[in-house]
Steps between C-alpha positions, in 0.01 A plus 500: 500500500750544785352736758603634839177356646569143390864491603422701813287217634810280519692771684213543747488125557870493579476809720213348696685170535809682624300694759326186622837330536639790704194497726526126555872510575464797736250296705719190500234291328605206283370442150349177622298681767394767253388233255299325769316825578367524143445128449795473263848354479833654587587498130198715420614761750839494332340553157285781636797675654690475172203642309457186291127447562186712518364606839160422649365781715404253774856360515653847525252600769577188705875551466476863606304394806760234580777756461328744735412764243191658655518856369215547256685724254801268486282197442300672228818616323629144484162357399477763226843393380372140488202603285723692258751213489237265361443702181585269210779613267479501120718188487235285669328472162808299395461255787477210255865549399637691799614292800416636842862553598552725197184704558668649805798604289287665230327705768828603660649582160209731429534675835879545502669836448836339418561164331851364453553167322784274399422244229715221358294260290292738291386859464290612798123469454440876518739548206386220271338552161184304432681266261781434745253448785309250286820304434594502871154377603499224239842383619398511865152348456545229235166333582292818488247542221480810281233665713703466820813629329317808376358563849848483653642735237207738547567510874865589438405778259249634753769516767720709273250788499637577844817652352296756304235581761465824695645324803781332307772375734871551454605178329867395500576178314831319474506229234777248480641506147402133469134608487575704188663209317256223590255483208129491569261491206746525213704777337219748434361469853846554650572800278172659604576425864846658485360809331229521764763497773676793337174690461364442849835583661436859385198522732582745783395253769689203351869426552643201313846354556671190364738279698749411224671165450836674521448580867522132597378408848279755674276561800190345343624144539184393688279571197213728405320711761280807532500777761184701563478829690177677591396859571327399824736545795335213689571249224845343497697427185443154352733264316321265263657167405306294247521121499352237272173450688509770768679816607672651802422848629775624731437808714730456800735801510814285507390301192398809306825676591709209373318493166526878487878477523503243219282725284728797566802296387314386189414862418863603543650211301253495208539713190363852528158559342664665197753220451224243555299654215812491284549129572137422420532704181804300391316173562209636297731574207658155521155340488 
């Protein structure tokens, strides 16, 4: 079950990492020097500051000492954040099929108040039916056995509970029309998927648009991406770019702003939600 506690641990980890980075930079201390102080590498400091790893209390204490944080209340607040950040999320039970780089995304997805996505190849994971998800997983993991496939599909279905939870985010999806034509799982699976898109687009927190073929070239030429916004004022927006064996998490203001402009243009150029439902309905009738 997706809960605020499980996803909140990821947010706390990122918040703590961000505060440690600000403290280090304000003191003019290099990552290499910080790593040396906790018997670790520069790359570990980088991962800590990005919120990609768990925090040991001893490491945080040593870093705070190095950064000159001597006030007891300030130290305890940051150490408390470290303890809360280490709470395991529900998705850790899927560690056998969930790569580490995607665990971070699942946590951020669960903590976001606004999620905007642009998809080209297939229907976004949060909008997939079980049959469609099964077909996508089989295509993407041709060597996986039945048990692994079912685990991956189960994980995807578990993620979807987010859209119907008490803390459901605002979810705005733009699907390239190509994703609606590319068959996954056969005619029945595709018909069910198209109907599901129509149904879920009626959810008050879900906005679905289609970028039609007729528009030609458009702002999404660089491919699929996701933008995540959070209710916490200290947490910057994040752009998620998935690759074959890893992912990029962009949070620099200039990067986020550029992707934000692209997303705005995609919103403006895509069919309206009503016209998008009409297009999906026509495809459903043709099928």
